[in-house]
VOBA-1610 file (N, C-alpha, C; in pm, whole numbers, padded with zeros to 5 digits, always signed):
BEGIN
Met+00083-00122+00000Met+00000+00000+00000Met+00085+00126+00000Phe+00211+00112+00045Phe+00299+00229+00046Phe+00317+00287-00094Lys+00297+00203-00198Lys+00313+00250-00336Lys+00210+00357-00373Lys+00100+00363-00297Lys-00002+00463-00325Lys+00044+00605-00290Ile+00148+00615-00208Ile+00197+00746-00166Ile+00298+00795-00269Lys+00267+00903-00337Lys+00345+00950-00450Lys+00451+01053-00408Gly+00569+01039-00465Gly+00672+01141-00451Gly+00750+01139-00322Gln+00736+01033-00241Gln+00806+01028-00112Gln+00890+00900-00102Asp+00958+00867-00211Asp+01029+00739-00219Asp+01133+00722-00109Lys+01208+00828-00078Lys+01315+00815+00022Lys+01258+00783+00159Ala+01156+00857+00202Ala+01094+00834+00333Ala+01033+00694+00340Ile+00963+00655+00233Ile+00897+00523+00231Ile+01002+00412+00235Asp+01113+00431+00163Asp+01219+00329+00161Asp+01279+00310+00300Ile+01300+00420+00372Ile+01354+00411+00509Ile+01259+00333+00599Leu+01130+00362+00588Leu+01032+00295+00673Leu+01020+00147+00638Gln+01021+00116+00509Gln+01008-00025+00469Gln+01129-00107+00513Arg+01248-00048+00506Arg+01368-00118+00554Arg+01360-00143+00703Ala+01310-00041+00778Ala+01295-00056+00923Ala+01196-00168+00955Leu+01090-00177+00877Leu+00990-00283+00899Leu+01051-00421+00875Val+01124-00435+00765Val+01183-00564+00729Val+01287-00606+00833Gln+01366-00509+00880Gln+01474-00538+00975Gln+01428-00540+01121Gly+01300-00506+01144Gly+01248-00501+01281Gly+01310-00390+01363Lys+01339-00278+01296Lys+01404-00165+01365Lys+01320-00038+01358Val+01190-00051+01368Val+01102+00066+01368Val+01123+00143+01498Ala+01140+00273+01487Ala+01166+00357+01605Ala+01040+00373+01689Asn+01059+00412+01815Asn+00945+00438+01903Asn+00876+00569+01873Ser+00951+00664+01814Ser+00891+00795+01785Ser+00948+00853+01656Tyr+00858+00908+01575Tyr+00894+00968+01446Tyr+00837+01110+01438Leu+00906+01191+01359Leu+00853+01321+01319Leu+00852+01325+01167Phe+00733+01326+01107Phe+00718+01341+00963Phe+00693+01489+00935Tyr+00785+01554+00866Tyr+00769+01697+00840Tyr+00785+01727+00692Gly+00719+01830+00647Gly+00724+01870+00507Gly+00597+01946+00470Pro+00584+01986+00343Pro+00470+02067+00300Pro+00336+01999+00327Glu+00231+02079+00325Glu+00096+02025+00344Glu+00054+01945+00221Gly-00031+01845+00246Gly-00094+01772+00136Gly-00004+01681+00057Val+00103+01627+00120Val+00197+01542+00044Val+00203+01399+00096Gly+00117+01363+00192Gly+00108+01223+00233Gly+00164+01189+00370Lys+00190+01288+00455Lys+00248+01259+00586Lys+00153+01177+00673Leu+00027+01220+00682Leu-00069+01149+00765Leu-00096+01009+00711Thr-00111+00996+00580Thr-00135+00865+00519Thr-00020+00771+00547Thr+00103+00821+00536Thr+00220+00738+00564Thr+00221+00694+00711Ala+00187+00786+00801Ala+00180+00751+00943Ala+00077+00640+00966Leu-00038+00653+00901Leu-00143+00553+00916Leu-00097+00418+00862Tyr-00031+00419+00745Tyr+00016+00295+00684Tyr+00124+00228+00770Leu+00210+00309+00834Leu+00312+00251+00921Leu+00245+00180+01039Gly+00144+00244+01097Gly+00069+00180+01205Gly+00001+00053+01160Met-00056+00057+01040Met-00119-00062+00983Met-00018-00174+00967Ala+00101-00140+00915Ala+00204-00241+00890Ala+00248-00309+01019Met+00258-00231+01128Met+00303-00288+01254Met+00202-00385+01314Asn+00077-00375+01273Asn-00028-00461+01328Asn-00095-00549+01223Cys-00039-00548+01101Cys-00099-00622+00989Cys-00093-00773+01015His-00200-00842+00977His-00208-00987+00995His-00143-01064+00881Ser-00100-00997+00777Ser-00042-01065+00661Ser+00088-01135+00700Thr+00110-01253+00644Thr+00233-01328+00674Thr+00340-01305+00568Ile+00307-01230+00463Ile+00405-01202+00359Ile+00472-01068+00387Asn+00575-01035+00309Asn+00653-00914+00335Asn+00579-00785+00299Lys+00479-00795+00212Lys+00412-00674+00165Lys+00310-00625+00268Arg+00361-00569+00373Arg+00275-00511+00475Arg+00280-00358+00464Pro+00170-00286+00486Pro+00037-00340+00521Pro-00035-00396+00398Cys-00116-00498+00423Cys-00188-00560+00310Cys-00310-00480+00270Gly-00371-00409+00366Gly-00487-00327+00336Gly-00618-00402+00334Ile-00613-00537+00353Ile-00736-00615+00341Ile-00767-00699+00465Cys-00669-00718+00554Cys-00696-00797+00674Cys-00783-00715+00771Pro-00846-00779+00868Pro-00934-00705+00961Pro-00865-00589+01030Ser-00738-00609+01069Ser-00665-00501+01137Ser-00646-00381+01045Cys-00602-00404+00922Cys-00579-00295+00826Cys-00709-00219+00798Lys-00817-00294+00783Lys-00945-00229+00755Lys-00988-00138+00869Lys-00959-00181+00991Lys-00994-00096+01106Lys-00909+00029+01110Phe-00782+00017+01073Phe-00697+00136+01067Phe-00749+00233+00960Leu-00788+00179+00845Leu-00836+00265+00736Leu-00965+00336+00773Ser-01041+00279+00865Ser-01164+00344+00911Ser-01144+00418+01044Phe-01018+00431+01086Phe-00982+00500+01211Phe-01057+00441+01331Ser-01087+00311+01325Ser-01165+00249+01433Ser-01087+00142+01508His-00959+00125+01477His-00880+00022+01547His-00861+00065+01693Pro-00887-00025+01788Pro-00879+00013+01930Pro-00737+00051+01975Asp-00636+00013+01897Asp-00498+00046+01934Asp-00444+00167+01858Leu-00532+00237+01788Leu-00494+00362+01721Leu-00540+00480+01807Ile-00445+00565+01842Ile-00476+00689+01915Ile-00447+00804+01819Tyr-00550+00871+01775Tyr-00537+00976+01673Tyr-00572+01110+01736Ile-00473+01199+01741Ile-00491+01331+01800Ile-00470+01437+01694Phe-00556+01537+01692Phe-00545+01645+01594Phe-00596+01775+01658Pro-00560+01891+01602Pro-00608+02019+01657Pro-00759+02023+01661Phe-00813+02069+01776Phe-00957+02057+01801Phe-01005+02179+01878Pro-01132+02219+01863Pro-01182+02333+01942Pro-01171+02307+02092Lys-01151+02412+02167Lys-01136+02401+02312Lys-01270+02366+02377Glu-01264+02275+02474Glu-01384+02241+02552Glu-01419+02360+02643Thr-01546+02390+02653Thr-01587+02510+02728Thr-01619+02482+02874Gly-01667+02362+02904Gly-01707+02331+03042Gly-01634+02210+03096Lys-01617+02204+03228Lys-01547+02091+03290Lys-01621+01960+03266Ser-01753+01970+03251Ser-01832+01848+03231Ser-01818+01793+03090Asp-01755+01872+02999Asp-01741+01828+02860Asp-01628+01728+02841Ile-01546+01708+02943Ile-01429+01622+02926Ile-01397+01552+03058Thr-01352+01426+03051Thr-01320+01350+03171Thr-01181+01386+03221Ile-01147+01336+03339Ile-01015+01363+03396Ile-00904+01304+03309Asp-00937+01201+03231Asp-00839+01138+03141Asp-00841+01199+03001Gly-00913+01311+02983Gly-00911+01380+02856Gly-01010+01329+02753Glu-01100+01238+02792Glu-01197+01185+02698Glu-01314+01283+02682Ile-01367+01293+02560Ile-01475+01388+02529Ile-01609+01334+02577Arg-01688+01420+02642Arg-01823+01382+02687Arg-01932+01452+02606Ser-01908+01578+02571Ser-02010+01660+02505Ser-02054+01598+02373Glu-02187+01582+02355Glu-02240+01524+02232Glu-02208+01611+02111Lys-02219+01742+02127Lys-02190+01833+02017Lys-02044+01822+01974Thr-01954+01817+02072Thr-01812+01806+02043Thr-01779+01671+01980Leu-01841+01567+02032Leu-01820+01433+01975Leu-01865+01427+01829Gln-01973+01498+01797Gln-02023+01499+01660Gln-01922+01564+01566Glu-01862+01675+01612Glu-01759+01740+01530Glu-01639+01648+01512Tyr-01602+01581+01619Tyr-01490+01487+01614Tyr-01517+01379+01510Glu-01638+01321+01514Glu-01673+01215+01421Glu-01683+01266+01277Asp-01733+01388+01261Asp-01742+01446+01126Asp-01603+01465+01065Tyr-01508+01507+01148Tyr-01371+01526+01100Tyr-01312+01392+01057Ile-01333+01288+01138Ile-01283+01155+01105Ile-01346+01104+00976Asn-01478+01122+00963Asn-01547+01077+00841Asn-01494+01147+00717Asn-01460+01275+00733Asn-01402+01349+00622Asn-01266+01288+00582Lys-01187+01249+00682Lys-01057+01186+00656Lys-01073+01052+00584Ile-01180+00981+00616Ile-01201+00849+00556Ile-01251+00863+00411Lys-01352+00947+00391Lys-01420+00954+00261Lys-01355+01050+00163Thr-01321+01169+00208Thr-01264+01271+00118Thr-01149+01343+00189Pro-01035+01275+00209Pro-00926+01333+00288Pro-00865+01460+00230Trp-00888+01485+00100Trp-00833+01606+00039Trp-00916+01731+00072Lys-01036+01711+00123Lys-01122+01826+00152Lys-01083+01893+00284Glu-01092+02024+00286Glu-01069+02097+00409Glu-01191+02081+00500Tyr-01165+02066+00630Tyr-01275+02059+00726Tyr-01268+02184+00813Phe-01381+02249+00831Phe-01384+02373+00907Phe-01458+02350+01039Phe-01385+02365+01149Phe-01444+02350+01281Phe-01523+02475+01319Ser-01604+02460+01421Ser-01690+02573+01464Ser-01610+02680+01537Lys-01493+02645+01591Lys-01411+02741+01666Lys-01264+02717+01633Asn-01178+02808+01681Asn-01034+02792+01662Asn-00987+02662+01727Thr-00885+02603+01666Thr-00840+02472+01712Thr-00698+02475+01769Gly-00667+02373+01845Gly-00533+02355+01900Gly-00525+02217+01963Ile-00402+02175+01998Ile-00385+02050+02072Ile-00353+02089+02215Arg-00446+02056+02304Arg-00437+02105+02442Arg-00405+01994+02540Ile-00387+02032+02664Ile-00343+01940+02768Ile-00439+01822+02784Ala-00568+01843+02760Ala-00665+01733+02775Ala-00634+01618+02679Ser-00595+01652+02556Ser-00562+01548+02458Ser-00438+01470+02501Ile-00341+01539+02560Ile-00219+01471+02606Ile-00249+01382+02726Arg-00340+01427+02813Arg-00381+01342+02926Arg-00445+01213+02875Met-00530+01228+02773Met-00593+01111+02712Met-00487+01017+02656Leu-00387+01074+02587Leu-00279+00995+02531Leu-00202+00922+02642Glu-00167+00994+02748Glu-00092+00935+02860Glu-00167+00817+02921His-00298+00835+02936His-00380+00729+02995His-00383+00606+02905Arg-00403+00626+02775Arg-00422+00513+02683Arg-00293+00435+02659Ile-00179+00503+02654Ile-00057+00429+02621Ile-00007+00345+02739Gln-00062+00369+02856Gln-00025+00285+02971Gln-00099+00151+02969Leu-00203+00141+02887Leu-00279+00017+02877Leu-00210-00078+02780Ser-00236-00206+02794Ser-00182-00304+02699Ser-00256-00293+02567Pro-00189-00329+02456Pro-00259-00329+02327Pro-00384-00414+02335Asn-00489-00368+02269Asn-00618-00436+02276Asn-00625-00553+02179Glu-00594-00528+02052Glu-00603-00631+01949Glu-00470-00656+01879Gly-00391-00551+01866Gly-00268-00562+01788Gly-00145-00587+01873Asn-00029-00579+01808Asn+00098-00594+01878Asn+00148-00461+01934Tyr+00102-00351+01870Tyr+00150-00218+01908Tyr+00035-00120+01919Lys+00051-00026+02010Lys-00037+00091+02013Lys+00026+00197+01923Ile-00054+00255+01837Ile-00004+00354+01741Ile-00066+00489+01774Cys+00018+00586+01807Cys-00031+00720+01837Cys+00012+00816+01727Ile-00084+00874+01658Ile-00055+00972+01552Ile-00103+01109+01599Ile-00011+01205+01601Ile-00048+01342+01637Ile-00033+01428+01511Glu-00145+01464+01454Glu-00147+01542+01329Glu-00132+01691+01360Asn-00055+01760+01274Asn-00029+01904+01297Asn+00020+01928+01439Ala+00124+01853+01476Ala+00173+01856+01614Ala+00223+01994+01656Gly+00257+02078+01560Gly+00304+02212+01591Gly+00198+02300+01656Lys+00074+02254+01658Lys-00035+02332+01718Lys-00058+02295+01865Met+00038+02223+01925Met+00028+02197+02070Met+00049+02327+02146Thr-00029+02346+02249Thr-00003+02458+02340Thr+00126+02428+02417Ile+00184+02530+02478Ile+00306+02511+02556Ile+00284+02410+02668Gln+00169+02423+02733Gln+00136+02331+02843Gln+00128+02187+02791Ala+00062+02170+02676Ala+00048+02036+02617Ala+00184+01983+02573Ala+00265+02068+02511Ala+00396+02026+02462Ala+00486+01981+02575Asn+00484+02054+02686Asn+00567+02016+02801Asn+00521+01884+02862Ala+00390+01865+02867Ala+00337+01738+02920Ala+00371+01623+02825Phe+00361+01650+02695Phe+00390+01545+02595Phe+00538+01506+02600Leu+00624+01602+02628Leu+00768+01576+02633Leu+00799+01466+02735Lys+00730+01469+02846Lys+00750+01366+02948Lys+00711+01228+02895Thr+00602+01225+02818Thr+00558+01099+02758Thr+00661+01050+02657Leu+00716+01142+02580Leu+00808+01109+02472Leu+00943+01060+02524Glu+00978+01100+02646Glu+01107+01062+02703Glu+01116+00912+02728Glu+01005+00852+02773Glu+01007+00707+02802Glu+00875+00643+02757Pro+00854+00635+02626Pro+00730+00571+02580Pro+00736+00420+02603Pro+00623+00356+02629Pro+00621+00210+02643Pro+00677+00143+02518Glu+00740+00026+02535Glu+00802-00042+02422Glu+00701-00084+02316Asp+00577-00104+02359Asp+00475-00149+02263Asp+00398-00030+02203Thr+00459+00088+02207Thr+00393+00209+02156Thr+00481+00278+02051Ile+00420+00318+01941Ile+00491+00396+01838Ile+00418+00528+01824Ile+00492+00637+01841Ile+00435+00771+01834Ile+00484+00839+01707Ile+00390+00892+01628Ile+00425+00958+01502Ile+00365+01098+01502Leu+00450+01198+01491Leu+00405+01337+01481Leu+00414+01381+01335Thr+00316+01458+01290Thr+00325+01518+01156Thr+00313+01669+01169Thr+00387+01739+01084Thr+00378+01886+01084Thr+00434+01942+00955Ser+00380+02056+00914Ser+00438+02131+00802Ser+00525+02245+00854Lys+00529+02260+00987Lys+00606+02368+01048Lys+00688+02313+01165Pro+00797+02243+01135Pro+00876+02182+01243Pro+00932+02284+01341Asn+00955+02406+01295Asn+01009+02509+01386Asn+00911+02548+01497Ser+00784+02510+01480Ser+00685+02542+01583Ser+00685+02440+01698Leu+00765+02335+01684Leu+00776+02234+01789Leu+00894+02265+01881Leu+00884+02222+02006Leu+00995+02238+02098Leu+01117+02161+02046Pro+01234+02221+02048Pro+01355+02149+02004Pro+01376+02018+02077Thr+01336+02013+02204Thr+01351+01889+02282Thr+01259+01779+02231Ile+01144+01815+02176Ile+01055+01715+02115Ile+01117+01664+01986Ile+01166+01755+01904Ile+01227+01717+01776Ile+01345+01623+01798Ser+01428+01655+01897Ser+01550+01576+01920Ser+01521+01433+01964Arg+01401+01410+02018Arg+01367+01276+02067Arg+01296+01191+01961Cys+01279+01246+01841Cys+01211+01174+01732Cys+01308+01144+01618Gln+01285+01032+01551Gln+01355+01010+01424Gln+01284+01093+01319Gln+01358+01177+01252Gln+01296+01273+01161Gln+01298+01223+01016Leu+01183+01231+00952Leu+01172+01196+00810Leu+01113+01314+00735Gln+01186+01361+00636Gln+01139+01476+00559Gln+01054+01431+00440Phe+00942+01499+00419Phe+00855+01477+00304Phe+00869+01599+00212His+00853+01575+00082His+00878+01680-00016His+00753+01709-00099Ser+00754+01822-00167Ser+00646+01853-00261Ser+00638+01743-00366Val+00516+01709-00406Val+00496+01603-00505Val+00528+01660-00644Pro+00609+01591-00724Pro+00641+01640-00859Pro+00515+01663-00942Lys+00519+01767-01025Lys+00401+01802-01108Lys+00357+01683-01194Ser+00455+01608-01247Ser+00420+01496-01335Ser+00337+01392-01262Met+00366+01369-01134Met+00291+01271-01056Met+00150+01321-01026Ile+00139+01452-01000Ile+00006+01508-00975Ile-00077+01500-01102Glu-00018+01534-01217Glu-00089+01523-01345Glu-00139+01381-01367Glu-00050+01284-01343Glu-00086+01143-01364Glu-00203+01103-01276Lys-00201+01148-01149Lys-00310+01116-01057Lys-00441+01180-01104Leu-00434+01307-01145Leu-00555+01377-01189Leu-00614+01316-01315Leu-00527+01267-01404Leu-00576+01209-01530Leu-00643+01074-01509Asp-00633+01019-01386Asp-00710+00898-01355Asp-00860+00929-01355Tyr-00892+01059-01340Tyr-01032+01101-01341Tyr-01069+01139-01484Glu-01159+01064-01545Glu-01188+01079-01688Glu-01252+01212-01724Thr-01298+01285-01623Thr-01364+01412-01652Thr-01266+01525-01685Leu-01137+01503-01662Leu-01039+01609-01683Leu-00970+01598-01818Glu-00951+01712-01882Glu-00870+01720-02003Glu-00723+01732-01963Ile-00633+01707-02058Ile-00489+01713-02028Ile-00449+01852-01982Phe-00498+01956-02050Phe-00458+02092-02013Phe-00507+02127-01872Glu-00624+02071-01834Glu-00677+02098-01700Glu-00589+02032-01593Ala-00547+01908-01622Ala-00460+01838-01528Ala-00326+01911-01513Lys-00271+01957-01625Lys-00145+02033-01621Lys-00161+02160-01539Met-00272+02230-01561Met-00293+02356-01493Met-00309+02335-01342Leu-00390+02237-01303Leu-00411+02213-01160Leu-00282+02165-01093Ala-00203+02088-01166Ala-00075+02043-01110Ala+00018+02161-01086Arg+00014+02259-01175Arg+00098+02378-01159Arg+00048+02466-01043Ile-00083+02486-01038Ile-00141+02573-00935Ile-00119+02515-00795Ser-00129+02383-00784Ser-00123+02319-00652Ser+00015+02325-00588Asn+00117+02354-00668Asn+00252+02376-00615Asn+00301+02257-00531Gly+00283+02137-00585Gly+00334+02018-00518Gly+00246+01961-00410Asn+00126+02019-00391Asn+00033+01974-00287Asn-00076+01888-00352Met-00064+01756-00335Met-00159+01665-00399Met-00302+01689-00350Glu-00318+01713-00221Glu-00452+01736-00166Glu-00515+01860-00229Lys-00436+01965-00244Lys-00489+02088-00303Lys-00532+02065-00447Ala-00453+01988-00522Ala-00488+01959-00661Ala-00622+01888-00670Leu-00643+01789-00583Leu-00769+01714-00583Leu-00885+01803-00539Arg-00856+01891-00441Arg-00959+01982-00391Arg-01001+02080-00501Leu-00903+02134-00572Leu-00933+02228-00680Leu-01010+02161-00792Met-00972+02037-00822Met-01042+01963-00926Met-01189+01945-00890Glu-01214+01907-00765Glu-01351+01880-00722Glu-01436+02007-00715Ser-01373+02118-00674Ser-01451+02241-00654Ser-01466+02323-00781Gly-01410+02273-00893Gly-01432+02342-01020Gly-01359+02473-01034Lys-01238+02482-00980Lys-01164+02607-00986Lys-01110+02637-01126Ile-01139+02549-01222Ile-01102+02577-01361Ile-01161+02711-01404Glu-01275+02748-01344Glu-01341+02873-01382Glu-01252+02995-01356Ile-01157+02983-01264Ile-01067+03094-01237Ile-00984+03126-01361Arg-00959+03024-01443Arg-00883+03049-01566Arg-00956+03147-01656Asp-01088+03140-01657Asp-01165+03232-01739Asp-01143+03377-01695Gln-01127+03396-01564Gln-01101+03530-01512Gln-00962+03578-01556Ala-00865+03487-01554Ala-00731+03521-01600Ala-00733+03554-01749Leu-00810+03480-01827Leu-00823+03507-01971Leu-00886+03645-01994Gln-00985+03676-01915Gln-01050+03807-01925Gln-00947+03918-01900Phe-00866+03900-01797Phe-00761+03997-01765Phe-00665+04013-01883Leu-00621+03900-01940Leu-00527+03905-02053Leu-00587+03974-02175Asn-00717+03954-02197Asn-00783+04021-02310Asn-00789+04172-02289Phe-00804+04216-02164Phe-00798+04360-02137Phe-00660+04415-02175Val-00557+04337-02145Val-00420+04379-02178Val-00401+04382-02330Ile-00440+04274-02396Ile-00421+04263-02541Ile-00492+04376-02615Asn-00615+04408-02571Asn-00695+04510-02639Asn-00677+04650-02580Asn-00587+04660-02482Asn-00559+04791-02420Asn-00688+04856-02369Asn-00774+04773-02309Asn-00908+04818-02269Asn-00908+04861-02122Asp-00861+04983-02098Asp-00849+05032-01960Asp-00984+05046-01891Leu-01084+05092-01965Leu-01216+05115-01903Leu-01277+04984-01853Lys-01270+04881-01936Lys-01324+04752-01895Lys-01244+04694-01777Phe-01112+04718-01780Phe-01030+04668-01671Phe-01067+04735-01538Ile-01086+04867-01539Ile-01123+04937-01416Ile-01253+04881-01360Glu-01346+04855-01447Glu-01473+04794-01404Glu-01447+04656-01342Phe-01359+04581-01406Phe-01321+04448-01356Phe-01251+04458-01220Ser-01164+04558-01206Ser-01087+04572-01081Ser-01175+04604-00961Asn-01295+04657-00987Asn-01387+04689-00877Asn-01432+04565-00800Leu-01415+04449-00864Leu-01448+04324-00794Leu-01360+04305-00671Phe-01245+04374-00672Phe-01147+04351-00566Phe-01128+04473-00477Arg-01231+04554-00466Arg-01222+04672-00381Arg-01211+04635-00234Thr-01267+04521-00198Thr-01258+04471-00060Thr-01193+04333-00063Ser-01175+04276+00054Ser-01110+04144+00064Ser-01208+04029+00040Lys-01333+04063+00004Lys-01435+03960-00018Lys-01391+03858-00122Asn-01328+03905-00230Asn-01285+03816-00338Asn-01134+03795-00337Leu-01074+03806-00218Leu-00929+03795-00207Leu-00878+03660-00257Thr-00947+03552-00218Thr-00903+03418-00260Thr-00906+03405-00412Lys-01011+03460-00473Lys-01021+03454-00619Lys-00906+03529-00686Leu-00870+03644-00628Leu-00759+03721-00683Leu-00628+03643-00670Gln-00607+03579-00556Gln-00486+03500-00537Gln-00479+03387-00639Glu-00592+03323-00664Glu-00595+03214-00762Glu-00573+03267-00903Met-00626+03386-00932Met-00606+03444-01064Met-00459+03478-01086Ile-00393+03530-00984Ile-00250+03562-00996Ile-00170+03433-01020Ser-00206+03326-00949Ser-00140+03197-00973Ser-00159+03152-01117Gln-00280+03175-01170Gln-00307+03143-01309Gln-00220+03227-01403Leu-00208+03355-01375Leu-00130+03444-01461Leu+00018+03406-01460Ile+00067+03355-01349Ile+00205+03306-01344Ile+00222+03190-01441Ile+00123+03102-01447Ile+00128+02991-01542Ile+00126+03043-01685Trp+00042+03143-01712Trp+00036+03201-01846Trp+00170+03263-01886Leu+00234+03331-01793Leu+00365+03390-01822Leu+00466+03282-01858Ser+00465+03173-01786Ser+00555+03062-01818Ser+00525+03007-01957Asp+00395+02991-01987Asp+00355+02938-02118Asp+00401+03028-02232Ile+00387+03160-02211Ile+00430+03254-02316Ile+00581+03242-02338Ala+00655+03227-02227Ala+00800+03213-02239Ala+00838+03081-02307Tyr+00756+02977-02287Tyr+00782+02847-02349Tyr+00739+02842-02496Tyr+00658+02938-02538Tyr+00585+02928-02665Tyr+00676+02897-02784Lys+00789+02962-02792Lys+00874+02949-02911Lys+00960+02824-02909His+01017+02791-02794His+01121+02687-02792His+01090+02565-02706Gln+00987+02571-02620Gln+00958+02457-02532Gln+00808+02431-02526Gln+00749+02410-02640Gln+00602+02397-02645Gln+00550+02275-02570Thr+00635+02174-02548Thr+00589+02056-02473Thr+00563+02090-02326Glu+00618+02204-02280Glu+00601+02244-02140Glu+00476+02330-02119Ile+00407+02364-02227Ile+00292+02455-02217Ile+00176+02387-02145Thr+00114+02461-02054Thr-00003+02411-01980Thr-00132+02439-02055Asn-00149+02562-02102Asn-00275+02602-02168Asn-00273+02564-02316Leu-00273+02432-02338Leu-00258+02379-02473Leu-00373+02418-02566Asp-00489+02446-02508Asp-00607+02475-02590Asp-00620+02624-02622Lys-00526+02706-02578Lys-00536+02851-02599Lys-00408+02906-02665Thr-00357+02831-02762Thr-00231+02873-02824Thr-00244+03004-02903Glu-00367+03037-02945Glu-00384+03162-03021Glu-00357+03284-02931Ile-00399+03275-02806Ile-00372+03386-02712Ile-00223+03391-02679Leu-00163+03274-02661Leu-00019+03269-02635Leu+00059+03331-02751Glu+00016+03298-02871Glu+00083+03351-02990Glu+00069+03503-02997Thr-00051+03553-02968Thr-00075+03698-02971Thr+00015+03770-02872Leu+00022+03717-02750Leu+00104+03781-02647Leu+00253+03768-02679Tyr+00292+03655-02735Tyr+00433+03637-02772Tyr+00472+03735-02881Glu+00385+03753-02979Glu+00416+03845-03088Glu+00424+03990-03041Lys+00351+04021-02934Lys+00356+04158-02880Lys+00491+04185-02813Asn+00556+04077-02765Asn+00688+04093-02706Asn+00767+03963-02721Pro+00834+03944-02836Pro+00910+03821-02860Pro+01027+03802-02763Asn+01061+03907-02688Asn+01170+03895-02589Asn+01119+03855-02451Ile+00997+03803-02446Ile+00934+03772-02318Ile+01018+03673-02235Glu+01094+03586-02303Glu+01177+03490-02230Glu+01276+03562-02137Asp+01321+03679-02181Asp+01415+03758-02100Asp+01344+03823-01982Tyr+01217+03862-02003Tyr+01141+03932-01899Tyr+01076+03837-01798Ala+01045+03713-01845Ala+00959+03622-01768Ala+01006+03598-01624Pro+01134+03563-01599Pro+01173+03535-01460Pro+01148+03654-01366Glu+01184+03775-01412Glu+01164+03893-01329Glu+01015+03919-01306Leu+00935+03900-01412Leu+00791+03925-01401Leu+00723+03823-01311Ile+00768+03697-01319Ile+00712+03594-01231Ile+00747+03623-01085Asn+00870+03669-01061Asn+00908+03708-00924Asn+00820+03821-00873Phe+00792+03917-00963Phe+00704+04028-00927Phe+00565+03977-00888Met+00512+03881-00966Met+00379+03826-00938Met+00377+03753-00804Glu+00485+03682-00774Glu+00492+03611-00646Glu+00499+03710-00530Glu+00566+03823-00552Glu+00568+03929-00451Glu+00429+03985-00428Met+00352+03998-00535Met+00215+04047-00522Met+00130+03950-00440Leu+00153+03820-00460Leu+00082+03720-00379Leu+00117+03736-00231Gln+00245+03758-00204Gln+00287+03778-00065Gln+00223+03903-00005Arg+00215+04008-00084Arg+00154+04132-00035Arg+00009+04112+00003Leu-00059+04026-00071Leu-00201+04001-00042Leu-00220+03932+00093Asn-00115+03870+00144Asn-00124+03808+00277Asn-00118+03911+00388Gly-00076+04036+00354Gly-00073+04143+00451Gly-00196+04230+00440His-00192+04345+00503His-00308+04434+00503His-00292+04536+00389Val-00323+04490+00267Val-00314+04579+00151Val-00448+04580+00080Asn-00467+04682-00002Asn-00589+04694-00080Asn-00578+04605-00204Pro-00661+04499-00216Pro-00649+04407-00330Pro-00664+04477-00465Gln-00748+04579-00471Gln-00769+04649-00597Gln-00640+04717-00644Leu-00565+04775-00549Leu-00439+04839-00586Leu-00339+04736-00639Val-00343+04614-00584Val-00253+04508-00630Val-00286+04468-00773Val-00413+04448-00803Val-00450+04405-00938Val-00424+04517-01039Ile-00438+04642-00998Ile-00407+04754-01087Ile-00257+04758-01115Glu-00177+04735-01013Glu-00031+04734-01032Glu+00010+04622-01128Ile-00053+04507-01116Ile-00023+04395-01206Ile-00063+04430-01349Tyr-00178+04490-01365Tyr-00226+04529-01498Tyr-00128+04626-01564Asn-00083+04725-01489Asn+00011+04822-01544Asn+00143+04757-01582Arg+00188+04660-01502Arg+00314+04590-01535Arg+00297+04508-01664Phe+00184+04441-01678Phe+00158+04364-01800Phe+00152+04456-01923Lys+00091+04572-01906Lys+00084+04665-02018Lys+00223+04715-02057Asp+00308+04737-01958Asp+00445+04779-01988Asp+00518+04675-02071Ile+00489+04548-02045Ile+00557+04439-02115Ile+00496+04409-02252Phe+00363+04412-02259Phe+00296+04363-02381Phe+00232+04473-02467Cys+00235+04596-02422Cys+00169+04701-02500Cys+00266+04819-02527Lys+00390+04787-02553Lys+00487+04894-02579Lys+00458+04960-02713
//
């Protein structure tokens, strides 16, 4: 089943060797970008340690133990993730177990989302974190003997969101974990963890998934055209989950907005552009603007590829627009790196307190300088 995890060959190879040699560590830290398979790998490692298969290809994914792990229902799996704070003492037991029906429902909804559509974002009702109650629950459970399997598997997702109190309590657990317990932390921000926690874990780095692998995965879905798969692979920036999320939510429509912007540039239509820019007077459409800028970065790359690297072009179905823009400035290959850097700076600015309309106007003026001389 490890073969299902794309683009993480080095990390998977290390884990498979440890499994074969019987040298799996008591604690791991899986770190790297979001949406690249850290949680899935942690789950598969837990499955492998308790798999009933007698052959080397563990986890098998089909034995009763593996099926329970895949449904997050195995009694020896302890799964902790950032969660809204409990409001009343009666909502949680002394051992950190949840009592509140409303809170339990959110917990179950999050798990169901992980099982059925793990690429989808789940939005909790309140701000989340990993608090001392969750660590108390962990401390209590790991002192018990395994229920069905050989090992208790504790996965702490987004471990960097532990509060200081929780992190200090967890450190004590991490110093001397029971021999029959494997603890796996995942994070995209290792610097947010206490150095003492990091030093006690075997660290495995995960990397952005190559665009070619994301394209291949997306093309498994017959509803996508090649150019759409290429575009989503580029926009997702190595995040497989984001690519699947964008595919499902129909973000292809954002390309139409980018095309509209480019037509304003080509036709030097300032009046229409000003009307268009009014969409971004407030932060209401901020996400759409960010996605449009990401699209425009892809278009700039395509224009630069147009003459000499056409196999690299993403917008294969819009070569007439690429040709028009290329003819307006055949030296675009020289300008492209600087212009792409400028666009990425604009994306960064949107993360601060800036007026989105001023950003899109600045981008329009820069495009006109390049393509309307």
